[in-house]
KEPAGU-303031 format. One line per field, with one value per residue (C-alpha): x, y, z; residue number from 1. Coordinates in Angstrom, 3 decimals, padded with zeros to 6 digits, always signed. Example, Ala and Ser with C-alpha at 12.3 -4.5 7.8 and 13.67 -1.06 7.14 Angstrom:
2
x: [+012.300/+013.670]
y: [-004.500/-001.060]
z: [+007.800/+007.140]
n: [1/2]
//
This chain:
237
x: [-005.586/-008.647/-011.857/-014.964/-018.871/-020.781/-024.605/-025.896/-029.076/-028.080/-025.669/-024.215/-023.350/-022.231/-019.802/-018.656/-017.799/-016.251/-014.117/-012.765/-011.948/-010.155/-008.052/-007.429/-005.888/-009.319/-010.528/-014.356/-017.132/-020.935/-024.326/-027.458/-029.692/-030.154/-030.596/-027.631/-025.426/-026.444/-026.000/-022.291/-021.778/-023.213/-020.926/-017.509/-014.673/-012.108/-014.045/-015.122/-013.150/-015.996/-019.581/-021.146/-024.707/-027.149/-030.330/-032.784/-032.616/-035.048/-035.654/-034.071/-033.008/-029.493/-030.763/-032.060/-028.538/-027.041/-028.708/-028.080/-024.696/-024.227/-025.959/-023.309/-019.840/-019.522/-015.712/-016.812/-017.211/-020.306/-020.883/-024.246/-025.199/-028.649/-029.444/-031.841/-030.419/-032.770/-031.830/-034.073/-032.479/-028.907/-030.087/-031.762/-028.593/-026.293/-028.468/-028.647/-025.320/-023.167/-019.829/-020.401/-022.976/-022.552/-024.945/-024.972/-023.918/-020.314/-016.516/-014.080/-011.949/-014.390/-015.310/-011.744/-010.771/-014.117/-013.174/-009.416/-010.216/-012.827/-010.063/-007.632/-009.703/-010.631/-006.890/-006.242/-008.835/-007.509/-003.995/-002.198/+000.576/+003.700/+004.212/+005.270/+004.021/+001.598/-001.888/-002.749/-005.843/-007.602/-010.870/-013.313/-016.231/-017.454/-015.534/-012.153/-010.282/-008.021/-005.623/-003.878/-007.214/-009.042/-012.091/-014.034/-015.895/-018.766/-018.436/-016.382/-018.706/-017.144/-019.199/-019.905/-018.808/-018.054/-014.217/-015.700/-017.679/-014.292/-012.349/-014.578/-014.684/-010.639/-010.749/-013.309/-011.213/-008.212/-009.480/-012.245/-014.019/-012.447/-015.226/-015.044/-016.347/-018.352/-015.434/-012.922/-014.528/-014.634/-010.787/-009.914/-012.163/-013.322/-010.269/-010.181/-007.676/-008.460/-010.546/-013.584/-015.701/-017.879/-021.641/-021.396/-024.533/-022.703/-021.055/-024.287/-025.739/-022.682/-022.879/-026.514/-025.468/-022.603/-025.077/-027.489/-024.403/-023.051/-025.542/-028.015/-030.482/-029.471/-031.805/-030.732/-026.552/-024.658/-021.098/-021.353/-022.578/-023.944/-022.138/-024.756/-023.459/-020.086/-020.268/-019.549/-017.617/-016.895/-017.824/-016.764/-013.759]
y: [+010.499/+008.763/+010.456/+008.510/+009.861/+007.854/+008.316/+006.819/+007.638/+005.888/+008.061/+005.082/+003.028/+006.167/+007.249/+003.323/+003.864/+007.019/+006.403/+002.935/+004.366/+007.435/+004.930/+003.289/+006.671/+007.808/+011.272/+010.775/+012.996/+012.296/+012.566/+011.574/+011.332/+010.608/+013.937/+014.933/+012.537/+014.047/+017.546/+017.038/+014.843/+018.019/+020.397/+018.792/+020.296/+017.638/+014.671/+011.296/+007.866/+006.146/+006.221/+003.992/+004.312/+002.660/+001.586/+002.770/+006.723/+009.347/+011.835/+009.581/+006.096/+004.240/+003.148/+006.496/+007.949/+005.250/+005.817/+009.691/+009.387/+006.536/+008.396/+011.434/+009.108/+005.740/+005.640/+006.504/+003.220/+002.174/-000.023/-000.323/-001.011/-002.729/-004.387/-006.607/-009.793/-011.024/-011.730/-009.204/-006.038/-006.991/-007.340/-004.070/-002.504/-004.032/-003.415/+000.241/+000.331/-000.649/-002.370/-004.185/-004.924/-005.232/-006.709/-005.430/-006.211/-006.326/-006.085/-003.251/-005.435/-006.479/-003.058/-001.696/-004.898/-004.508/-000.475/-001.287/-003.681/-001.207/+001.406/-001.383/-001.773/+001.806/+002.651/-000.430/+001.260/+004.616/+004.246/+005.357/+003.323/+005.374/+008.130/+006.594/+002.794/+001.619/+000.915/-002.718/-003.767/-006.738/-007.240/-009.669/-008.582/-005.566/-004.864/-003.148/-002.928/-000.226/-001.078/+002.818/+004.714/+001.945/+001.898/-000.651/+000.637/-001.281/-000.800/+002.530/+003.852/+003.894/+002.086/+003.541/+000.651/+000.821/-000.349/-003.832/-004.364/-002.905/-005.545/-008.370/-007.428/-007.363/-010.772/-012.233/-010.995/-012.100/-015.430/-016.006/-019.377/-019.922/-020.883/-019.115/-020.300/-017.553/-017.916/-017.630/-014.515/-013.557/-013.996/-012.614/-009.272/-008.757/-010.193/-008.640/-008.757/-010.062/-012.860/-010.536/-012.681/-011.813/-013.302/-014.755/-012.820/-009.942/-011.779/-012.613/-009.474/-007.440/-010.236/-009.180/-005.472/-005.918/-008.090/-004.907/-002.494/-004.830/-007.310/-006.626/-008.476/-008.901/-011.903/-013.749/-013.397/-013.770/-013.155/-013.850/-017.271/-018.954/-021.942/-023.984/-025.265/-023.595/-019.680/-017.931/-017.897/-015.459/-016.689/-014.040/-014.743]
z: [-021.986/-023.583/-022.360/-021.770/-021.345/-018.742/-018.713/-015.634/-013.630/-010.713/-008.401/-006.844/-009.842/-011.910/-009.271/-008.668/-012.888/-012.875/-009.824/-011.279/-014.646/-013.757/-011.096/-014.598/-016.217/-018.322/-018.365/-017.382/-017.900/-016.261/-017.187/-014.957/-017.936/-021.592/-022.797/-020.776/-022.310/-026.085/-024.820/-023.429/-026.706/-028.933/-027.020/-026.399/-028.484/-027.677/-028.519/-026.491/-027.593/-025.847/-023.842/-021.549/-021.691/-019.138/-021.239/-018.837/-017.986/-017.786/-020.471/-023.366/-022.832/-023.889/-026.757/-027.887/-026.956/-029.056/-032.178/-031.924/-031.402/-034.229/-036.794/-036.036/-035.204/-036.325/-034.485/-030.855/-028.851/-027.237/-024.025/-023.157/-019.364/-018.017/-014.975/-017.135/-018.644/-021.116/-024.675/-026.155/-024.317/-025.458/-029.078/-029.151/-027.546/-029.699/-032.991/-032.100/-032.929/-029.158/-029.380/-026.265/-023.382/-019.752/-017.457/-013.900/-011.565/-012.469/-011.059/-011.752/-013.294/-016.072/-016.293/-016.545/-019.185/-021.237/-021.750/-022.350/-025.230/-026.638/-026.874/-028.102/-030.979/-031.858/-032.114/-034.568/-036.692/-036.413/-036.688/-040.119/-041.826/-041.835/-044.388/-047.501/-046.700/-049.284/-048.250/-048.101/-050.351/-049.399/-052.108/-052.683/-055.436/-055.215/-051.927/-050.997/-047.852/-047.402/-044.199/-044.464/-044.551/-042.568/-044.672/-046.542/-049.776/-051.907/-055.764/-054.695/-051.920/-048.526/-045.999/-042.666/-040.397/-036.565/-035.577/-034.610/-038.078/-039.740/-037.565/-038.254/-042.447/-042.134/-040.713/-043.209/-046.128/-045.035/-044.453/-047.302/-047.107/-043.711/-040.939/-037.607/-034.502/-032.149/-029.501/-032.577/-033.368/-029.829/-029.114/-032.148/-032.235/-028.998/-026.575/-023.275/-020.587/-017.092/-017.789/-018.902/-020.956/-024.160/-024.644/-028.001/-028.770/-029.174/-032.412/-033.946/-033.423/-034.890/-038.046/-038.767/-038.579/-040.700/-042.982/-043.228/-044.438/-047.070/-048.116/-050.757/-049.390/-045.401/-044.645/-047.760/-047.400/-050.240/-048.769/-044.738/-045.033/-041.519/-040.688/-038.445/-035.156/-035.758/-036.762/-039.742/-043.311/-046.263/-049.441/-051.860/-054.075]
n: [1/2/3/4/5/6/7/8/9/10/11/12/13/14/15/16/17/18/19/20/21/22/23/24/25/26/27/28/29/30/31/32/33/34/35/36/37/38/39/40/41/42/43/44/45/46/47/48/49/50/51/52/53/54/55/56/57/58/59/60/61/62/63/64/65/66/67/68/69/70/71/72/73/74/75/76/77/78/79/80/81/82/83/84/85/86/87/88/89/90/91/92/93/94/95/96/97/98/99/100/101/102/103/104/105/106/107/108/109/110/111/112/113/114/115/116/117/118/119/120/121/122/123/124/125/126/127/128/129/130/131/132/133/134/135/136/137/138/139/140/141/142/143/144/145/146/147/148/149/150/151/152/153/154/155/156/157/158/159/160/161/162/163/164/165/166/167/168/169/170/171/172/173/174/175/176/177/178/179/180/181/182/183/184/185/186/187/188/189/190/191/192/193/194/195/196/197/198/199/200/201/202/203/204/205/206/207/208/209/210/211/212/213/214/215/216/217/218/219/220/221/222/223/224/225/226/227/228/229/230/231/232/233/234/235/236/237]
//
């Protein structure tokens, strides 16, 4: 059973999230503030597969918790929650290392769909090939993707990528010089069931975050090009 840590200081909303995730078969642990979330994360011996963090919480806010967790674990899935719909709040959460973003209020079906999709992506990144099956390598310039180990390296140094960043990198290396629209990337990487929609801003910020990790000059990218009016393409050979 997949385990989820929910950090939300509003009791009614927290209960709403916990009840619906438990009904969907998840093991859920709740925290009422950011510091409690960090303490539970540190004390847990089993490991959380995902975290749902409210942006505005006492003691430590969701952004602080997200940054703390990301510094310790690049594989845990993180969804940010906020009553705010301003773009800056979304960008801040995603740049802190979150994989997805939900604006309150949201329906039970949308919540569960986002969580289900997040775990599918985590599973895709963590599953190993059968013993004896050779790794599939994708190469481009200084980069090498090993589909067995689910790693991406640059000049032989393994990069710390989140599951989402790995999936983006894999798609780009499989389709070099192919322009993908934001809608294409949402469908291929952030695909959700039950009609849940992903804001295309999530794609922009995830690409920006990936550029910081792979480009020598993120503000002047050499590998991930912006195709104006369309989306992005990988330019490496």
